[in-house]
C-alpha positions in Angstrom: -0.1 0.0 0.2 1.5 3.2 -1.0 2.3 5.9 2.0 2.2 9.4 1.1 5.1 11.1 2.2 4.3 14.2 5.4 6.5 16.5 6.5 7.0 19.3 9.0 8.8 21.3 11.6 9.5 19.0 14.4 11.1 22.2 16.3 9.5 25.3 17.8 8.8 27.9 14.7 11.1 30.4 16.8 14.4 31.9 16.5 16.8 29.6 17.4 20.4 27.7 17.3 18.9 24.7 15.8 15.4 23.4 13.8 14.2 20.0 12.7 12.6 19.2 9.6 11.2 15.7 9.1 10.0 14.1 6.4 8.1 10.6 7.2 6.5 8.2 4.5 7.2 5.9 1.6 10.1 8.1 -0.3 11.4 10.6 1.9 14.7 9.9 0.8 14.3 10.6 -2.5 13.0 13.7 -1.9 16.5 14.1 0.2 18.5 13.4 -3.0 16.9 16.7 -4.7 17.4 19.0 -1.8 20.7 17.9 0.2 24.7 17.6 -1.1 26.8 15.9 1.3 29.9 16.5 1.9 32.4 13.5 1.3 31.7 10.6 -1.1 28.7 9.1 0.2 25.4 9.9 -1.9 22.1 10.5 -0.1 20.7 7.0 -2.0 23.9 5.4 -0.3 23.3 6.5 3.2 23.7 4.5 5.9 20.4 4.5 8.5 21.2 6.5 11.8 24.0 8.2 10.9 24.1 12.0 10.8 25.7 13.6 7.5 26.7 17.2 7.2 26.2 18.7 3.7 24.1 21.7 1.9 20.2 22.2 2.2 18.8 23.7 -0.8 16.0 26.2 -0.5 14.3 28.2 -3.2 16.9 31.0 -2.9 19.3 30.3 -0.4 21.4 27.4 1.1 22.2 26.2 4.5 24.5 23.8 6.0 23.8 21.4 8.2 23.3 17.9 9.1 20.4 14.9 7.2 19.8 11.5 9.1 18.5 8.9 7.7 15.6 6.3 9.6 15.0 3.2 8.1 11.7 1.6 8.3 10.6 0.1 10.4 13.2 1.1 13.1 12.1 4.9 13.1 9.8 6.7 15.2 6.8 6.5 13.0 7.6 3.0 11.5 8.2 4.0 8.0 11.1 6.0 6.4 11.9 8.8 7.9 14.5 11.8 7.0 15.4 14.3 8.9 17.1 18.1 8.4 19.2 19.5 11.2 19.7 23.3 10.0 20.0 26.4 11.8 17.3 27.9 13.7 16.3 30.7 11.8 12.6 31.6 11.0 13.0 32.4 7.0 15.4 29.3 7.1 13.5 26.3 8.6 10.2 27.8 6.0 12.4 28.0 3.2 13.3 24.7 3.4 10.3 23.2 4.4 8.1 25.1 1.4 10.8 23.3 -0.6 10.2 20.1 1.0 6.3 20.4 0.0 6.6 21.1 -3.7 8.9 18.3 -4.2 5.8 16.1 -3.5 5.1 16.3 0.4 2.5 17.1 1.9 2.2 19.4 5.1 1.4 16.9 8.4 -1.2 17.7 10.3 -1.4 17.6 14.0 0.2 14.9 15.7 0.3 12.6 12.0 3.6 11.0 13.4 2.6 9.5 16.1 -0.7 9.1 15.4 0.8 7.0 12.2 3.7 5.6 15.1 0.4 4.3 16.8 -1.1 2.6 13.8 2.5 1.0 13.0 2.5 -0.7 16.7 5.0 1.4 17.3 3.5 2.6 20.7 0.5 2.2 22.2 -2.7 4.6 22.7 -2.1 5.6 26.2 1.5 6.3 25.5 0.9 8.8 22.9 -0.9 10.7 25.6 1.8 10.7 27.7 3.9 11.8 25.6 1.4 14.9 24.6 1.7 15.3 28.6 4.9 15.0 28.9 5.5 18.3 26.1 2.9 19.9 27.7 3.6 19.9 31.3 5.1 22.5 33.0 6.2 20.9 36.6 8.5 17.5 37.3 5.7 16.1 38.4 3.7 16.5 35.0 6.4 15.0 33.0 7.1 12.0 35.7 3.1 11.3 35.4 3.2 11.5 31.6 6.2 9.4 31.3 4.5 6.3 33.3 1.8 6.5 30.2 4.8 6.8 27.7 7.4 3.9 28.7 4.0 1.9 28.3 3.8 0.8 32.1 -0.1 1.3 32.1 -0.7 -0.3 29.2 1.3 -3.7 30.6 -0.7 -3.8 33.7 -3.2 -3.1 30.9 -2.8 -5.7 28.7 -2.1 -8.3 31.8 -5.2 -8.2 32.5 -7.0 -8.5 30.0 -5.0 -12.0 28.9 -6.5 -13.2 32.4 -9.8 -12.0 30.8 -8.8 -13.7 27.4 -7.9 -17.2 29.2 -11.3 -16.7 31.5 -13.5 -16.2 27.8 -11.6 -19.4 26.9 -12.6 -21.3 29.4 -15.9 -20.7 29.4 -15.9 -21.5 25.2 -14.2 -24.6 26.2 -17.0 -25.6 28.0 -19.9 -24.9 25.9 -18.0 -27.1 23.2 -17.4 -29.7 25.5 -20.5 -30.0 27.6 -20.3 -33.3 28.2 -16.8 -33.3 30.4 -18.7 -31.9 32.9 -16.3 -28.9 33.9 -18.3 -26.1 34.6 -17.8 -26.3 38.6 -14.2 -26.2 38.1 -14.4 -23.2 35.8 -16.9 -21.7 37.9 -14.1 -21.6 40.4 -11.8 -20.4 38.1 -13.8 -17.5 36.1 -14.5 -16.0 40.5 -11.0 -16.5 40.8 -9.8 -14.4 38.0 -12.4 -11.8 38.2 -11.6 -11.5 41.5 -8.1 -10.3 40.6 -8.6 -8.8 37.7 -11.0 -6.3 39.8 -8.6 -5.8 43.1 -6.2 -4.9 39.9 -8.0 -2.5 38.8 -9.2 -0.7 42.0 -5.2 -0.5 42.7 -5.3 2.0 39.3 -8.5 3.5 40.3 -7.1 4.9 43.6 -4.2 6.8 42.2 -6.0 9.1 39.9 -6.7 11.4 42.3 -3.0 11.8 43.3 -2.1 11.5 39.6 -4.3 13.8 38.4 -3.2 16.6 40.6 0.4 15.8 39.9 -0.6 16.7 35.9 -2.5 19.7 35.8 -1.0 21.2 39.6 -2.9 22.0 42.8 -5.5 24.9 42.7 -4.9 27.2 46.1 -7.8 30.1 46.4 -6.6 32.9 48.5 -9.1 34.6 50.2 -9.9 36.5 53.3 -12.0 39.8 53.5 -10.5 43.1 51.8 -6.7 44.4 52.2 -5.8 41.7 54.6 -2.2 41.3 52.2 -3.8 38.6 50.2 -2.6 39.8 46.8 1.0 40.9 48.9 1.1 37.4 49.7 0.9 35.9 46.0 3.2 38.6 45.0 5.7 37.0 47.5 5.3 33.5 46.4 5.9 33.7 43.2 8.8 36.2 44.1 7.4 39.3 41.7 5.0 41.8 41.4 1.9 39.8 39.8 -0.4 41.3 41.7 -1.8 45.1 42.2 -1.0 45.8 45.9 -2.5 49.1 47.7 -3.8 50.2 51.2 -7.0 50.7 49.6 -9.5 48.0 50.1 -11.1 46.5 47.3 -8.6 46.9 44.9 -8.6 43.3 43.2 -11.6 42.9 41.5 -10.9 40.0 39.4 -8.9 36.3 39.9 -5.5 37.3 39.8 -3.5 34.0 39.0 0.2 32.6 39.3 1.7 29.6 39.3 5.2 28.2 41.3 7.0 24.8 41.6 7.1 23.4 45.0 9.0 20.0 45.5 8.4 19.2 42.0 4.3 19.5 42.1 3.2 22.5 40.1 0.8 25.0 42.8 -1.8 27.6 41.1 -2.7 29.8 43.3 -5.4 32.5 42.8 -5.7 35.9 44.4 -9.4 36.4 44.9 -11.4 39.7 45.6 -12.0 40.2 49.1 -15.0 39.2 50.2 -17.4 41.1 51.9 -21.0 43.1 50.9 -20.2 46.0 48.5 -22.5 48.3 46.7 -19.7 48.7 44.0 -21.0 46.1 41.0 -17.6 45.7 39.8 -16.1 44.9 43.0 -19.4 42.8 43.6 -18.7 40.6 40.8 -15.1 40.0 41.9 -16.9 39.1 45.2 -19.1 36.2 43.0 -15.9 34.8 41.5 -14.2 34.6 44.7 -16.8 32.4 46.1 -16.9 30.2 42.8 -13.1 30.0 43.5 -14.2 27.8 46.8 -15.8 25.7 45.0 -13.1 24.9 42.8 -9.8 24.9 44.8 -7.8 22.1 46.1 -6.9 23.6 49.0 -8.7 27.1 50.9 -5.6 29.9 51.8 -7.8 32.0 54.1 -5.5 35.2 55.2 -6.1 37.1 58.2 -4.5 40.5 59.2 -2.8 39.8 62.2 -3.2 43.6 63.1 -7.1 43.5 62.7 -9.4 40.3 63.0 -13.0 41.5 62.8 -16.8 39.7 62.3 -16.1 40.0 58.4 -12.9 37.2 59.3 -15.6 35.1 60.9 -18.1 35.4 58.3 -15.8 34.4 55.8 -14.3 31.1 57.9 -18.3 30.2 58.3 -17.8 29.8 54.6 -14.7 28.2 54.4 -14.0 26.0 57.7 -15.2 22.7 56.2 -13.1 22.7 53.4 -9.7 22.2 52.9 -8.0 24.9 54.5 -5.0 26.3 55.5 -5.5 29.3 58.4 -2.3 32.2 57.5 -1.8 35.3 59.8 -0.5 38.1 57.7 1.3 41.4 59.0 3.3 40.2 62.2 5.8 42.6 60.9 2.9 45.3 62.7 1.4 43.2 65.0 0.3 39.6 66.0 -2.7 38.6 67.1 -2.9 35.3 68.2 -5.6 32.8 66.5 -6.2 29.8 67.8 -7.1 28.8 64.1 -3.7 29.8 62.9 -1.4 27.3 61.1 1.1 29.6 60.6 2.1 33.5 61.0 3.7 34.9 58.5 4.6 38.5 57.0 3.7 38.8 53.5 5.6 41.8 52.9 9.1 40.9 54.8 8.6 37.1 53.1 9.0 36.2 56.7 8.2 32.3 57.1 7.3 31.6 53.5 9.2 28.2 53.0 7.6 26.7 56.2 4.6 27.9 54.4 5.2 26.2 51.0 5.7 23.6 52.8 2.4 23.2 54.9 0.5 24.0 51.5 2.4 21.1 50.4 1.4 18.7 53.3 -1.7 19.6 53.1 -2.8 18.9 49.5 0.2 16.7 48.0 1.1 15.2 51.9 4.0 13.3 53.3 5.1 10.3 52.1 3.6 10.2 48.1 6.5 9.1 45.7 6.3 11.3 42.8 8.4 8.3 41.0 5.4 6.6 41.6 3.0 5.0 38.9 0.1 7.2 38.9 -3.6 7.7 37.0 -3.6 10.6 35.1 -5.9 10.9 32.6 -9.8 11.3 32.6 -10.6 9.1 29.8 -8.6 6.1 31.5 -10.2 6.6 34.8 -14.3 6.0 33.0 -12.5 3.4 31.3 -12.0 1.6 34.4 -14.7 2.4 36.0 -17.0 0.8 33.2 -14.7 -2.0 33.0 -14.8 -2.7 36.9 -18.8 -2.2 36.4 -18.8 -5.0 33.9 -16.8 -7.5 35.0 -18.5 -6.8 38.7 -21.4 -7.6 37.2 -20.2 -10.9 35.9 -18.9 -11.5 39.1 -22.6 -11.0 41.1 -24.1 -13.1 38.6 -21.9 -16.1 39.1 -24.5 -19.2 40.3 -27.6 -17.2 39.0 -26.7 -17.8 35.2 -24.9 -19.9 33.3 -21.4 -19.1 32.1 -22.2 -18.3 28.4 -24.7 -15.9 29.6 -21.5 -14.1 32.1 -19.1 -14.0 29.1 -20.9 -11.0 27.6 -20.4 -8.7 30.6 -16.7 -10.3 30.8 -16.2 -9.5 27.3 -17.8 -6.0 27.6 -15.2 -5.7 30.5 -12.4 -6.7 28.3 -13.2 -4.1 25.2 -13.3 -1.2 28.1 -9.7 -1.9 29.2 -8.8 -2.3 25.3 -10.1 1.7 25.2 -7.1 2.6 27.1 -4.3 1.2 25.2 -6.1 1.8 22.0 -7.3 -2.0 20.8 -11.2 -1.2 20.6 -10.7 2.4 20.6 -13.0 4.4 18.3 -12.1 6.4 15.3 -13.3 9.4 17.2 -11.0 8.6 20.7 -8.1 8.3 18.2 -8.7 11.6 16.1 -9.3 13.4 19.4 -6.3 12.4 21.0 -3.9 13.4 18.2 -5.6 16.3 17.6 -4.4 18.1 20.8 -0.6 17.3 19.6 1.0 19.9 18.0 2.0 19.7 13.6 5.5 18.5 13.7 4.7 15.7 16.4 
């Protein structure tokens, strides 16, 4: 079957030292012959795979001096023949070379098409592809690790193992149906029950890692709340170590949600500085208060800030809104005056940056917790979580039906459980699921 050549710039389209332009398909080497003149006696058609060759890259109107490498199928990223040009990373250079390649018969790759071809050619699973895009898009060390768990096929290996166990169960049920005279149903029923219990237990173990995995991938949401002028914006600026929020002695300065992110021990924390919560006749400020209350519902942690020189009934009103949430109470402005409060977890000065490192540690402990191994394996994709829940539902239905209906009837739910697991690795994923996943990729990947 003929496979068309696709091409794209695989590095960021910006001025840089080096850019990579990739061609994948049936005949990328023939395009390379027309655009690359190597230094030395070896012609492009005789290039040794996986070896870099230096030479001139010809575009319309200019030449660049760079390198070319040939990856021979199936030992390439896509599983097809692949050629890469490594040129200087000027915008005009990379665009000009790509334009020349497209004029020679290649077409521009669509989003994620290189990785999609790798999946279609069996070079990686669907979950591995999701891990790859998670790694590329991650802004924290923990996010990279969560993506790498998927990319290195650890989840796929576990899913394949579970499916193999279910396949054995279905084969045993088929044998009972084909050879009823052997009277094996009692023995088979015990084996089916034992296997389903084991599979469900392992599915549960994966499901239990989802909350932590999702947090490690997306970051922790921390809402900074309190009455006006308690120093919330000053605290955000101090945590970020730069001025993100406007700071003023005038109460109600913050009208909208101001966001900022930092890394604490390899985990991304997203802070949301809210408008001071109070009754106001100012319509703009009132809208800010509404947004602040929304943050209360969406945050993983509420950082409730009190003014250490002025704790009032307004604080009590806000505390009544947050006391039942995951809460950390910080008394601010201890550089001016410190009013002791039995609810306080920590006393700080945002202005002088006193006790901020301890505050960061408390924020980490209140969300991620002690003893969490960031090098562990965590479920982090909502799609995988939903598929596992569906698989558990079907397998549990089969388990509960043992002794009530015949094994061949139970096999229907068991097969549905097998199919649900296959959605994760891609063995049973629909075309819509596959296309939606690869649409998240950039053009060059």
